[in-house]
C-alpha positions, 0 to 999 in steps of 0.5 A: 637891903633893910626895909626902912619903918615910915612909923614906929607905932608902940602901944601896950599889948591890949587886956579884956578890961581895956577892950571893956573900957574901949566897949563902954567908950563906944557904947555911950560915948560921945561924937570926939569920946568914941573916935578916941576909943577908935583909934586905941581898938585900931592902935590894939589891933594893928599890935596883933589884937584879935578884938572880936568882940567890939565889930557888934558893938561897932556896927550899933554904936559907930555905924549910926554917926554923923560925926566924919573924924569916927566915919573916917576911923570907922573906914580905917578900922573897917580896913584892918580887920580879917573881913574873911573866914578859914575858907576864903569866904567873906563873913557874914558879918560883912554884910551889916557894913553894906547898906552903910557904905551905901548910905555914905557914897549916896550921902550930901556931904562930898567929903564923907563920899570920897573916903568911902570911895578910896575905901572901896579901893581897898577892897577886895570881897565880891560879894561886898563890892557888888551891891555898891556897883551902881553908886560907884558908877554914879559918882562918875558924873557927880558934879564936885571933881575929888569926888570922881578923882576918888570914884575913878579910881574906886572903879579902877580897882574894882574892874582889876579883880581876878573876878573884876570885869564882871562886874563892871563889864563896861568900865573902861569905855565909861572911863574914856568917855569921861576922860573925853569931858574931864576938867580937872587934873587928877581926874584925868590923870586917874582916868588915863592911868585906868586906860593903861592898865586896863586897856592899853589899847584904849589910852594909846588911840586917846594918846595918839587923837589928842597927840598935839594938845599935849603939851598944854596938857596938865604936869600930871597928865603927861607924867602918866603919858611918858609913862605908857610909851615907855611901857608900849614901846618894852613891849616891842611894838614900836609901830608907832615910834616917831609919834612916840618920839614927837610926843616927848620933844614937844615936851621937851619945853613944858613947864615941870621941872620933872616931866622935862626930865623924865622927859630926856630919859625916855627920850633917850630909852627910845632913841640911839640916834644923835639928835635925841642924845643931843637933845637929853643932853642939852636938857639935863644940862639946863636943868643942871645950872637951873636947878639949886638941890644938889641931890639933884645935881648929884642925879642928873651927872650920873645920867650924864654919865651913863649917857658918856658911856655909851654916846661920848660922842654926842657927850663932847660937846656939850662939855663947856655946858656942863662944867658950869655947874662948876659954881656949885659950891657943893665939893661932891657936885664938882669932884663928879663934875671934874671925873665927868669933864675928864673922861670927856677931852679930845684934842679939839675942846682941851684948851678950851676946859684947861682955859676955865679951870685955870679961872677956877683956879684964880677964884679959889685965890680969893680965900670968899670959897667954903673950902677952897683949899680942897677945891683948889687940890682938885683943879689941881688934879684935873688940869695935871690928868689934863696935860698928862693926856696933853701935854701941849696945853701944859705950858699954859698952866703950869707957871700959875700952879707953880705959885701954889708950891706954897699952899698951905693946904699941903696935898694941893702944895705935894699935888702941884710939885708932883705936876711939875715933876712929871710935865719938866720929864715930859715937856723938855720945850718947856724945861727952862722956865720951869726950873727959873721957876722954881727957882724964884719959888722956892723960899716960898715952899713950907712942906718938907714933902715938896721942898723933897721934890722940888729939891729933886727936881732942881737936882736931876734937871738943872742943865745950863751952869747958869742953873746949876749956880742959880739952884746952889746959890738958893739952897745955900740962902734957904739953910742960913748962917752956918753952923747951924748952932753955936757953943756960948762961953756958959756952954749954953747951945744957940741957933746961931741965926738967933743974936744974943742982942736984939740988934741986926747984924745983917751981911749982904749976900750979892743974890737977888731975888722976886718977891711977892707984894701985899698987892701981888706986883712982884720987886726985887728985893737983896738977899741977906741973912739976918741975925733975928729969929725966924718964929720973930719975923713977920711971914714977908719978910726975909727972913721967913727965906730959911724954909731949910733951915726951920724944917732940919732944925726942927728935927727933918734929917730926911730933907737933910738928906735929900739936900745932901743929894740934890747938892751933891748932884748940882756939885758933879753937874756943875764938875762936867759944865763949868770950864773954871776947875776953882769954882767948881772947887769952890762950889763943892767946899761949900757943900762939904760944909753944908752937909758936915755941918748937917752931921754935926747937927744932928749928932749933937744933944741941941736937937731932942732926937738925934739923926737917924741913921738912914739920913746919916749913911746917905749924907756919909755916902754924900761926902765920900762922893764929892771927895773921890767920884768914879765915872761909873758913880757919876754916870749912875747920879747924873742919868740913872736916876732919870731914866727909871723915873721916865720909865716909871711916867711910861709904865704908868701910862701902859698900866692906865691903857691897860686899863681903858681897853680892859673897861672898853667893851668888846661886842660880837654880832651873835651869827644868827643875828638879824640885820636889815639893810637901811638902803632897800627900805621904804622911808616913806612917812619918816622923820629925819629922827626915824631913819638915824635912829634906822642906821644907828640900831643898824650898826649896834646890831652889827657891831653887837652893841645889844648883846648883854654884858653880864657873865651868865657863866661867871653867875653859873659859878656862884650856884650852890646847892643846898639839899640832895635831888633826892629830897622832896623839896630841892633847893639851891642859891645864887650868891651875891655880895655888895658892899656889906650885903649878901642878898641870897636869890634861893629857888625852891622847888615842890618834887612832890605830888602834893601841896606844900603849905606853909613852906619856911626857909629857916635861917642862921648864920655864924659869925659877923654877919646878920639875916636882916628879916626872915623870909615869909611861909608860901604855900607850894603847889605840887612840880612848882617852884618858887624863888625866896631873896634873904637879905644879910649884912656883912660887918667885917670881913671875918669868915662866915657860914650860913646855915638853916632847913627848910619847914612844910606842912602837908595836909595829911601828915600834920606834923612839920616836915625838916630838910636840913640846907648844906652850909652857906660859907661866904668867904670875903676873899672871892668878892675882893675884886683888884683896883687903883688908886692913885697914890696922893689918895693912897697916902691919905687913906694912909694916915687916916685908917688903921691899917696895922692888921699883921697877918704871918704867912708862911710860904717857903717863897725865897724870892720877894717878887714873886713872894709879892705875886704870891699875895697878890694873888691870894688876896686878890688886891692889886700892886699900885705901883710899877714893878 
């Protein structure tokens, strides 16, 4: 991981002249001049200069200054200079500073006292701190809260030093006494944190003695309380767990949202009882509806998703509360909400969820929603998922969704038509009404891909005589007049549907259809083919029904082939269901006329590109088939397609079920795990929540719910030995790859009897790998080990190599010793894992990204299926479509 840089200070390298200039300003300048000189000195020190000659000047001329800015800068200077000699002892010059610091701690000015106390938190030299301790302790009782606040921090910092308990042996008692009487929120928080870090039992005793008043404490202190409870319970000390849970429950109604959020997290980490989980889930849902920040909403949805993985039964109850977050305008939030809700569907709540989603779909029609089309597409996909899992709800939404077959957002229209195709196969009861609705709305479809799928549905599922005749009439009407073009006397080629003059010659056809008027109501309109240009017609007028004609005239011969196949299926089915031979022959002749007209158009010079060979062969096959049909061929065309589609759906359902089984964590209890018999325990003094928790924990222990799911054996496979067993330094690395980051956890063991100084792991990379930061130098005691972490960025999928050395010094040999490491080969194939992706999503990515990267494969495999399996195995990928 790249470490973020919060501030990049650029300052030129120092020189002797610059140091003399700063010295002169410090000696002779007034307050602002001294402040400016101190700023320049600090910048030089931060850039690696040492400036030893300035120290005495600063002691003589800056220490006595009464300017507050200069005093603050002086403390900054003292903080960054090297205060120790090479042996690790405090420099004798630091004693000169002590008197000044003591004066500051007794200064009448509160600001000077406060910043000095804050500076003492960063000092670690006992020789400097010892004479200042009495003054620090006096400030604990100062009348101003600003000073008391920093005095507590200073006491805490001094007490936590290696020998700090000798400097202030009674620090916890003093701070506890202060905590009992203090009124300032920050001072109380600092005091409580000091007790948590240095005398945890005192902090716990204080908390439990004031448990009834925790809800009235300031939010800063409440956050510290939650941290303490987590720490205590993590150390397996669960004696007062019931009282802690009571405290957390009382804080769930706190006015601070940060406290409420932390409470919910703490409650789940402490208790697995359904009551506690329900309270946490309700809290997250309340925050989800009350917070406007999208980042906060996304974090809350992540927390709810974590609860879903472990407590799905409880989460099912808050589905409708989660759905209310769809009111957010952000698409990422909406997507996360829908994903979460789809994982929480049950037969009880599915109707309510689908009804809510249906209302949201209606809202997207208003057009005032930002990114309404994308949101509608997400809703369609969600309803599709609901209907596939619970087919009984499909009837309530499918007719509404079919209004969007003509959606301007092609992706949403494709989702709708795929949904219709799946539902019409899985819900035979809805077939009749869906076919009728599809015939009524077919002329609204504008996208070629949606037309193709809708035609396939009409060809496969129009089963009765009236349905077949209506489907053929609809296709003919959407194709318009034949032929598709005419040649005038002058030799010009024109669309036969376009007029020579602006005269309307209309031929009325006997079919009627409903149209949607401007106010959203339906009216019946007689369909008439008018010889006017489709380009010059208003969208709602009749000529705009010629959707198939305009698409075919634009050169889409794949769609033309689909039209031919659909007509062939419909004519073949009409021959089965129509008793009159005359009617079926008439339909067959009409279909043949359309196909020959398409072939004529494809081979003419009217279009810039002629018909492609595949489409030509397909249409010719349909023509031959209608002229001469055998029973075997009829069976293939009328039954096999549907059977294949049904098989594909069954395969898809099977794969999804298998994936869900694989995802489900299979855990077993270990042979020697302890199981408490809950019914034999004493229940005196236990709350209902604790009783629930006991039962839940026992169940988890019995089923192995507490066992870690980390695959330790798999981890061991990724450990690489970097040095030999006979080397003075043994090293091995554990490699973790996550997206574009490689993390090397290197364990270094000193196998000698000497201390290794300045031990450094030097790494270099070859290929598209980049070392993020150099590991620092370490000192390694005899026969001890050290964990060193190195981060590497990956910029491509090419194989890379990491190589390097371990360099160190020993006390008796002055020159540096080097141990060369084995190379680490990073093969990206080891870290690709198979995944799944929806067909529509894959098509969108296919259109968006550059994929064509040809790889030559040398193989002796002759069979295609075997070759496909070989590629899947070699690349560690997955075949998206069923075999």
